[in-house]
C-alpha positions as CSV (number, residue, x, y, z in Angstrom):
1,M,106.4,9.3,-90.8
2,E,109.0,10.3,-88.2
3,L,109.0,9.7,-84.5
4,I,106.7,11.9,-82.4
5,N,108.6,14.1,-80.1
6,Y,108.4,12.1,-76.9
7,T,107.2,15.1,-75.0
8,R,104.1,15.2,-77.1
9,L,103.1,11.6,-76.7
10,T,99.6,11.0,-75.3
11,P,98.7,7.9,-73.4
12,T,96.4,6.2,-76.0
13,L,96.5,2.7,-77.5
14,G,96.7,3.9,-81.1
15,G,99.3,6.6,-80.3
16,S,101.4,4.2,-78.3
17,F,101.5,1.5,-81.0
18,S,102.0,4.0,-83.7
19,N,105.0,5.5,-82.0
20,G,106.2,2.1,-81.0
21,W,106.2,1.2,-84.7
22,Q,108.3,4.2,-85.6
23,V,110.7,3.5,-82.7
24,M,111.1,-0.1,-84.0
25,K,111.9,1.2,-87.5
26,S,114.4,3.8,-86.2
27,Y,116.3,1.5,-83.9
28,F,115.5,-1.9,-85.1
29,L,118.9,-3.5,-85.1
30,Y,119.8,-2.3,-81.6
31,L,116.4,-3.4,-80.2
32,L,116.5,-6.6,-82.1
33,L,119.7,-7.4,-80.2
34,V,118.0,-6.5,-77.0
35,V,115.2,-9.0,-77.8
36,I,117.8,-11.7,-78.6
37,V,119.7,-11.1,-75.3
38,I,116.6,-11.1,-73.2
39,G,115.3,-14.2,-75.0
40,M,118.5,-16.0,-74.2
41,V,118.4,-14.9,-70.5
42,N,114.8,-16.0,-70.3
43,G,115.3,-19.0,-72.5
44,P,116.4,-22.0,-70.2
45,A,113.5,-24.2,-69.7
46,G,112.0,-24.4,-66.2
47,F,112.7,-27.5,-64.2
48,K,109.9,-30.0,-64.6
49,I,109.1,-32.5,-61.9
50,N,106.1,-34.9,-62.4
51,A,104.7,-37.8,-60.6
52,D,105.1,-41.0,-62.5
53,S,104.1,-44.6,-61.7
54,G,106.6,-45.9,-59.2
55,D,108.7,-42.8,-59.3
56,F,108.6,-39.5,-57.4
57,G,108.9,-37.8,-60.7
58,F,111.6,-36.7,-63.2
59,I,113.5,-33.7,-64.3
60,H,114.7,-33.6,-67.9
61,G,114.1,-37.4,-68.1
62,I,116.1,-38.3,-65.0
63,P,114.0,-40.6,-62.7
64,L,113.6,-39.6,-59.1
65,K,113.6,-42.7,-57.0
66,P,113.8,-42.9,-53.2
67,D,116.8,-45.1,-53.4
68,N,118.7,-42.7,-55.6
69,L,120.1,-40.3,-53.1
70,F,122.6,-38.6,-55.5
71,V,120.0,-38.0,-58.1
72,T,117.5,-36.6,-55.6
73,I,120.1,-34.3,-54.1
74,G,121.2,-33.2,-57.6
75,V,117.6,-32.4,-58.5
76,V,116.9,-30.4,-55.5
77,F,120.1,-28.4,-56.2
78,L,118.9,-27.8,-59.9
79,V,115.4,-26.7,-58.6
80,L,116.9,-24.3,-56.1
81,F,119.3,-23.0,-58.8
82,G,116.4,-22.5,-61.1
83,F,114.5,-20.5,-58.6
84,A,117.5,-18.4,-57.8
85,Y,118.1,-17.8,-61.5
86,Y,114.6,-16.8,-62.4
87,F,114.0,-14.6,-59.3
88,L,117.5,-13.2,-58.7
89,L,119.0,-12.7,-62.1
90,V,116.4,-12.7,-64.9
91,P,114.5,-9.6,-63.5
92,V,117.7,-7.5,-63.6
93,F,118.0,-8.0,-67.4
94,N,114.3,-7.6,-68.0
95,Y,114.1,-4.4,-66.0
96,S,117.3,-3.1,-67.7
97,A,115.8,-3.7,-71.1
98,K,113.0,-1.3,-70.2
99,L,115.6,1.4,-69.9
100,V,116.9,0.7,-73.4
101,Y,113.5,0.9,-75.0
102,L,112.8,4.1,-73.1
103,D,116.0,5.6,-74.4
104,A,114.9,4.7,-77.9
105,V,111.5,6.4,-77.3
106,R,113.3,9.5,-76.1
107,E,115.6,9.4,-79.2
108,K,118.7,9.0,-77.2
109,E,121.8,7.1,-78.4
110,I,121.3,3.4,-77.6
111,E,124.0,2.1,-75.2
112,L,123.8,-1.6,-75.0
113,Q,125.6,-1.6,-71.7
114,Q,122.3,-0.4,-70.3
115,L,121.3,-4.0,-70.4
116,I,123.2,-4.6,-67.2
117,A,122.2,-1.2,-65.6
118,G,119.8,-3.1,-63.3
119,F,122.9,-4.4,-61.3
120,N,123.5,-0.8,-60.2
121,N,120.0,-0.9,-58.6
122,Y,119.9,-4.5,-57.9
123,L,118.1,-4.7,-54.5
124,N,115.3,-2.4,-55.7
125,V,114.9,-4.4,-58.9
126,I,114.6,-7.7,-57.2
127,L,112.3,-6.5,-54.3
128,A,110.0,-4.6,-56.8
129,N,109.7,-7.6,-59.0
130,L,108.9,-9.9,-56.1
131,L,106.4,-7.5,-54.6
132,K,104.7,-6.7,-57.9
133,S,104.4,-10.4,-58.7
134,A,103.0,-11.2,-55.3
135,L,100.4,-8.5,-55.6
136,V,99.3,-9.6,-59.1
137,V,99.1,-13.3,-57.9
138,M,97.0,-12.4,-54.9
139,G,94.7,-10.3,-57.1
140,F,94.2,-13.2,-59.5
141,L,93.3,-15.4,-56.6
142,F,90.3,-13.1,-56.0
143,F,88.2,-14.0,-59.1
144,I,90.7,-12.8,-61.7
145,I,89.3,-9.3,-62.2
146,P,91.3,-7.8,-59.3
147,G,94.4,-9.4,-60.7
148,I,93.8,-7.9,-64.1
149,I,93.3,-4.4,-62.5
150,I,96.5,-4.8,-60.4
151,F,98.5,-6.1,-63.4
152,C,97.5,-3.1,-65.5
153,R,97.9,-0.5,-62.7
154,L,101.4,-1.8,-61.8
155,A,102.6,-1.9,-65.5
156,F,105.0,0.9,-65.0
157,V,106.8,-0.4,-61.9
158,S,109.8,-1.7,-63.8
159,Y,110.2,1.7,-65.7
160,L,110.0,3.7,-62.5
161,V,112.6,1.6,-60.7
162,M,115.0,2.0,-63.6
163,D,114.1,5.5,-64.9
164,K,113.4,7.3,-61.6
165,N,115.4,5.2,-59.2
166,L,112.4,4.6,-57.0
167,D,112.3,1.9,-54.3
168,P,109.7,-0.9,-54.6
169,L,107.0,0.8,-52.5
170,Q,107.5,4.2,-54.2
171,A,107.4,2.6,-57.7
172,I,104.1,0.8,-56.9
173,E,102.6,3.9,-55.6
174,Q,103.7,6.0,-58.4
175,S,102.7,3.4,-61.1
176,W,99.2,3.4,-59.5
177,K,99.1,7.2,-59.9
178,L,100.5,7.2,-63.4
179,T,98.0,4.6,-64.7
180,R,95.0,6.4,-63.3
181,G,92.5,6.7,-66.1
182,I,94.5,4.5,-68.6
183,G,94.3,1.1,-66.9
184,W,91.9,-0.3,-69.5
185,T,94.1,1.3,-72.2
186,I,97.0,-0.8,-70.9
187,F,94.8,-3.9,-70.7
188,G,93.7,-3.3,-74.4
189,M,97.4,-3.0,-75.3
190,T,98.1,-6.2,-73.5
191,I,95.4,-8.1,-75.5
192,L,96.5,-6.5,-78.8
193,S,100.1,-7.5,-78.0
194,V,99.0,-11.2,-77.7
195,F,97.6,-11.0,-81.2
196,I,100.7,-9.3,-82.5
197,F,102.8,-12.0,-80.9
198,I,100.7,-14.8,-82.5
199,F,100.8,-13.1,-85.9
200,G,104.6,-13.0,-85.5
201,L,104.7,-16.7,-84.8
202,M,102.7,-17.3,-88.0
203,L,105.3,-15.5,-90.0
204,L,107.7,-18.6,-90.0
205,I,108.4,-17.8,-86.2
206,I,111.0,-15.2,-87.1
207,G,108.3,-12.6,-87.1
208,V,108.2,-12.9,-83.3
209,F,111.4,-10.8,-83.1
210,P,110.0,-7.6,-84.7
211,A,106.7,-8.3,-82.9
212,L,108.5,-8.2,-79.5
213,V,110.4,-5.1,-80.5
214,W,107.2,-3.4,-81.5
215,I,105.3,-4.5,-78.3
216,N,108.1,-3.3,-76.0
217,S,108.6,0.0,-77.8
218,S,104.9,0.6,-77.5
219,F,104.8,0.0,-73.8
220,A,107.7,2.3,-73.3
221,S,105.8,4.9,-75.4
222,I,102.7,4.8,-73.1
223,Y,104.9,5.1,-70.1
224,Q,106.5,8.2,-71.5
225,A,103.1,9.5,-72.5
226,A,101.8,9.0,-68.9
227,L,104.8,11.0,-67.6
228,N,104.0,13.7,-70.0
229,R,100.4,13.8,-68.8
230,Q,101.5,13.9,-65.2
231,E,104.0,16.8,-65.9
232,G,101.3,18.7,-67.8
233,L,103.1,18.6,-71.1
234,V,100.0,17.2,-72.9
235,E,96.3,17.1,-72.3
236,Y,94.3,14.0,-72.2
C-alpha cells in the first residue's frame, strides 16, 4: 500500500493512522532521527525540589539548608535555567519537528535542517506555546472536560505557526476553526496514541521509537486532512 495523495486525505481516525503508518514506512530513518533528536532535547530531567526533615529540600541529591548559601544560590540558578530551557528552547525544536512530519506527509524531500526552522519564527513559537499551554491548564481547572476540549481544539496550533507563519492569536483562532467537527476524533487519536506508546514500551522499550514516529506522522496527517476539508479538496 502506497501513501495516499495528501490532497485526498480525510480527517478520520482510521485514515490518519493508516496514512501515518505509510509515512513511517516511507521515511522511517529520517523520522527516527527526528524522534531521537527531539528526545534528547526533551530528555534532561526536571529539577526536583522536595521538603525533607530538617532540610528545605534537595535537587539531584544536593541538600538545601538555610546555612548553605552557595548551594541555595546554585539551586535557584539551576531552577531558573531549567524553566528557561523548557519554555524558551524546547518548544522551538518541538514545533520545528511538526514541520518535518508535515513534509513527510506531503511527500517532500526531508531536510533535517528544518529541525531548527522554529528559530526563524522564534517569538511566535514561544508565545503560541505559552498561550496554548495557559489555555489548556485553565480549561483543566474547570472540571477537566473544558481542558480536554481546549486541548483537542488547539491541537493544530504548532502546525499553523510553522506551516502558515501565523501569530499566536491567529493560530489559535484557525486551529479552533480547523478542528470544528473533529475534536472528538483528535481526542480518540490521543487515547489510541497512549496505547500505541505503551505497546512500544512493552517491546523491549525500543518499540517506543517507531511508536512515536507513527503517532506524530498520524497527527500530521489529520492536520493536512483538515486543511483539505477547509479548502474543499475533500468531502467529510
